[in-house]
C-alpha positions as CSV (number, residue, x, y, z in Angstrom):
1,M,0.0,0.0,0.0
2,I,2.8,2.5,1.0
3,K,6.4,2.1,-0.1
4,I,9.0,4.6,1.0
5,K,12.5,4.2,-0.5
6,D,15.7,6.0,0.4
7,L,13.8,9.1,1.5
8,S,15.7,12.1,2.8
9,F,14.5,15.6,3.8
10,A,15.7,18.8,5.3
11,Y,14.0,22.2,5.9
12,P,15.5,25.2,4.1
13,G,18.6,26.4,6.0
14,G,18.6,23.5,8.4
15,G,20.3,20.1,8.7
16,P,18.8,16.8,7.7
17,V,15.5,16.0,9.4
18,L,15.1,12.5,7.8
19,E,17.8,10.4,6.2
20,S,17.6,7.3,4.0
21,I,14.1,6.2,5.2
22,T,13.0,3.0,3.7
23,L,9.9,1.1,4.8
24,A,6.7,-0.5,3.5
25,V,3.2,-0.6,5.0
26,K,0.7,-3.2,3.7
27,K,-3.0,-2.4,3.1
28,G,-5.1,-2.3,6.2
29,A,-2.1,-2.3,8.6
30,L,-1.6,0.1,11.5
31,L,2.0,1.4,11.7
32,C,3.1,3.3,14.8
33,L,5.9,5.7,14.4
34,A,7.6,6.1,17.8
35,G,10.4,8.5,18.8
36,V,11.3,11.4,21.0
37,N,10.3,14.9,20.1
38,G,12.4,16.1,17.1
39,S,13.0,12.6,15.8
40,G,11.2,13.4,12.5
41,K,7.8,11.7,13.0
42,S,5.7,14.7,12.1
43,S,7.8,15.6,9.1
44,L,7.5,12.1,7.8
45,L,3.7,12.3,8.1
46,L,3.7,15.6,6.2
47,L,5.8,14.0,3.4
48,L,3.3,11.1,3.3
49,A,0.5,13.5,3.1
50,G,2.1,15.3,0.1
51,L,2.4,18.6,2.0
52,L,6.2,18.4,1.7
53,S,8.4,17.1,-1.0
54,P,11.4,14.9,-0.3
55,D,14.9,16.0,-1.2
56,K,15.8,12.5,-2.2
57,G,14.0,9.2,-2.6
58,S,10.4,8.3,-3.3
59,I,7.0,7.6,-1.8
60,Q,4.5,5.4,-3.5
61,V,0.9,4.7,-2.6
62,N,-0.9,1.9,-4.5
63,A,2.2,1.4,-6.6
64,D,1.6,4.8,-8.3
65,K,4.7,5.9,-10.2
66,S,3.2,9.0,-12.0
67,P,4.9,12.4,-11.9
68,G,3.4,15.0,-9.5
69,R,3.3,12.4,-6.8
70,E,2.6,14.9,-4.1
71,K,-0.8,15.7,-5.6
72,T,-1.6,12.0,-5.7
73,L,-0.6,11.7,-2.0
74,R,-2.8,14.6,-1.1
75,Q,-5.7,12.9,-2.9
76,T,-5.1,9.6,-1.3
77,C,-3.9,10.3,2.3
78,G,-5.8,12.1,5.0
79,L,-3.9,13.8,7.8
80,L,-4.9,14.5,11.4
81,L,-2.7,17.2,12.9
82,Q,-1.6,17.1,16.5
83,D,-3.1,20.6,17.2
84,A,-6.8,20.5,16.4
85,D,-7.0,24.3,16.3
86,L,-4.7,24.4,13.3
87,Q,-6.9,22.1,11.3
88,I,-10.4,23.4,12.0
89,L,-11.4,25.9,9.3
90,G,-15.2,26.1,9.5
91,A,-17.1,28.4,11.9
92,T,-19.4,25.6,13.1
93,V,-19.2,21.8,13.2
94,E,-21.5,21.6,10.2
95,E,-19.5,24.1,8.1
96,D,-16.2,22.4,9.0
97,L,-17.5,19.0,7.9
98,L,-19.0,20.4,4.7
99,L,-15.6,21.8,3.7
100,G,-14.5,18.2,3.1
101,T,-17.4,17.4,0.7
102,D,-18.0,18.0,-3.0
103,P,-19.8,21.4,-3.2
104,K,-21.7,20.0,-6.2
105,D,-23.1,17.1,-4.1
106,K,-26.7,17.8,-3.3
107,N,-26.6,15.3,-0.5
108,A,-23.4,16.8,1.1
109,R,-25.3,18.1,4.2
110,E,-26.9,14.7,4.9
111,K,-23.5,13.0,4.5
112,A,-21.9,15.4,6.9
113,L,-24.7,14.8,9.4
114,D,-24.3,11.0,9.0
115,V,-20.6,11.4,9.8
116,A,-21.4,13.6,12.7
117,R,-23.7,10.9,14.1
118,N,-21.0,8.3,13.8
119,F,-18.7,10.6,15.9
120,K,-21.5,11.6,18.3
121,L,-21.2,15.2,17.1
122,D,-24.7,15.4,15.7
123,T,-26.1,17.2,18.7
124,L,-23.3,19.8,18.2
125,F,-23.9,20.2,14.5
126,A,-24.7,23.9,14.7
127,R,-22.3,24.6,17.5
128,P,-19.5,27.2,17.0
129,V,-16.2,25.4,17.0
130,Q,-14.6,27.7,19.6
131,T,-17.1,26.3,22.2
132,L,-16.0,22.7,21.7
133,S,-13.9,20.8,24.2
134,W,-10.4,19.6,23.2
135,G,-11.7,16.1,22.7
136,Q,-14.6,17.3,20.6
137,K,-12.3,19.3,18.4
138,K,-10.1,16.2,18.0
139,K,-13.1,14.2,16.9
140,L,-14.3,16.9,14.5
141,C,-10.9,17.0,12.8
142,L,-10.9,13.2,12.4
143,A,-14.5,13.2,11.1
144,A,-13.6,16.0,8.7
145,T,-10.6,13.9,7.5
146,L,-12.6,10.7,7.1
147,I,-15.5,12.3,5.3
148,Q,-13.1,12.6,2.3
149,A,-12.7,8.8,2.3
150,P,-8.9,8.6,2.3
151,K,-7.2,5.4,1.5
152,V,-4.5,6.1,4.1
153,L,-5.1,7.8,7.5
154,L,-2.1,9.6,9.0
155,L,-2.5,10.7,12.7
156,D,0.0,12.9,14.5
157,E,-0.3,12.2,18.3
158,P,-4.1,11.6,18.1
159,L,-4.4,10.8,21.8
160,S,-2.5,13.8,23.1
161,G,-4.5,16.0,25.5
162,L,-7.4,13.6,25.8
163,D,-8.8,12.4,29.1
164,Y,-9.4,8.7,29.8
165,P,-12.9,8.6,28.2
166,G,-11.6,10.5,25.2
167,I,-8.7,8.0,24.8
168,L,-11.1,5.1,24.9
169,E,-13.3,6.7,22.3
170,M,-10.4,7.5,20.0
171,R,-9.1,3.9,20.4
172,S,-12.5,2.6,19.4
173,I,-12.4,4.7,16.2
174,L,-8.9,3.4,15.4
175,V,-10.1,-0.2,15.9
176,K,-13.2,0.4,13.7
177,N,-10.9,1.7,11.0
178,Q,-8.8,-1.4,11.3
179,T,-11.8,-3.7,10.8
180,Q,-12.8,-1.7,7.7
181,G,-9.4,-2.2,6.2
182,L,-8.1,1.4,6.4
183,T,-4.4,1.7,6.4
184,Q,-3.3,3.9,9.3
185,V,0.0,5.5,10.4
186,I,0.2,6.9,13.9
187,A,3.0,9.1,15.3
188,A,3.4,8.8,19.0
189,H,6.0,9.4,21.7
190,D,3.9,7.6,24.3
191,L,3.2,4.0,23.3
192,E,1.0,3.2,26.3
193,P,-2.4,3.5,24.7
194,V,-1.5,2.4,21.2
195,A,1.1,-0.5,21.4
196,D,-1.6,-3.2,21.5
197,L,-3.2,-1.8,18.3
198,A,-0.1,-1.6,16.2
199,D,0.7,-4.2,13.6
200,F,4.2,-2.7,13.1
201,L,6.4,-0.3,15.1
202,A,9.0,1.9,13.6
203,V,11.4,3.8,15.9
204,L,12.8,7.0,14.6
205,H,15.9,8.5,16.2
206,K,17.8,11.5,14.8
207,G,16.0,11.2,11.5
208,K,16.7,7.6,10.9
209,I,14.7,4.4,11.4
210,R,16.6,2.5,14.0
211,L,14.1,-0.3,14.6
212,F,11.2,-1.8,12.6
213,G,9.0,-4.8,13.0
214,P,6.0,-6.2,15.0
215,P,5.9,-4.6,18.4
216,K,6.8,-7.9,20.2
217,E,10.1,-7.9,18.3
218,V,10.9,-4.3,18.9
219,L,9.8,-3.2,22.4
220,D,12.7,-4.7,24.3
221,K,15.1,-2.5,22.3
222,I,13.4,0.9,22.3
223,K,14.7,2.4,25.6
224,K,18.1,3.2,24.2
225,F,16.4,5.5,21.7
226,G,14.6,7.4,24.5
227,V,11.2,5.7,24.1
228,R,9.6,4.1,27.2
229,P,8.1,0.7,26.7
230,P,4.4,0.6,27.7
231,C,3.5,-0.9,31.1
232,S,1.2,-3.3,29.2
233,W,4.4,-4.9,27.8
234,N,4.9,-7.7,30.4
235,K,7.6,-10.2,31.3
236,D,6.0,-12.9,29.2
237,K,6.6,-10.7,26.1
238,E,2.9,-10.1,25.6
239,I,1.1,-6.8,25.2
240,T,-1.9,-6.6,27.5
241,P,-4.8,-4.8,25.8
242,W,-5.0,-1.2,27.1
243,E,-8.2,-0.2,28.8
């Protein structure tokens, strides 16, 4: 589904942010990108979303090899930013959801309302966005991303700032996406609430992938890269489901 080969990237005037990144994510898998702040997780998501262009290497989704690949990525991948306030553009819940629909679609409002119901936002449909809680804003951003029916969902610290009920709700959404076969890439520095959901774990450190594989094969080695293993990782090398 996703193939990244020998990808490198640096912001103008700065040193390398990502170097020689190579990995593959199969359709329907959930990949967790772990690493300390500044390890390159968010930049890699922006590259996958087609919002940045690599200095070197390539990104393919669905084996697409056409020129103008960033445009293809933008059409294929949906991105949930860490800061919900940077992603919300509409004045109300309804308006923000409608921005992700085809303006020529006569059923756009009903589709937006259906998505709002799925995220328990229908009672807030006419609510000004500045009155929403942080958890409600996170859900709105995710709903607005999913209404565009992306083939790949990219999530930057989706659980940050959420309380316990909010984390449980977000986890249930991620699980539902898994059952529906949606490919997901999650960036996280705290693995506690996501390790049991991940099919694969990639550990980034100083712009390079230092570890990659199923969580059970990687978690014993992550401390030396500044990442704390989840408490759910027990002595029997099993990940207890987080709840």
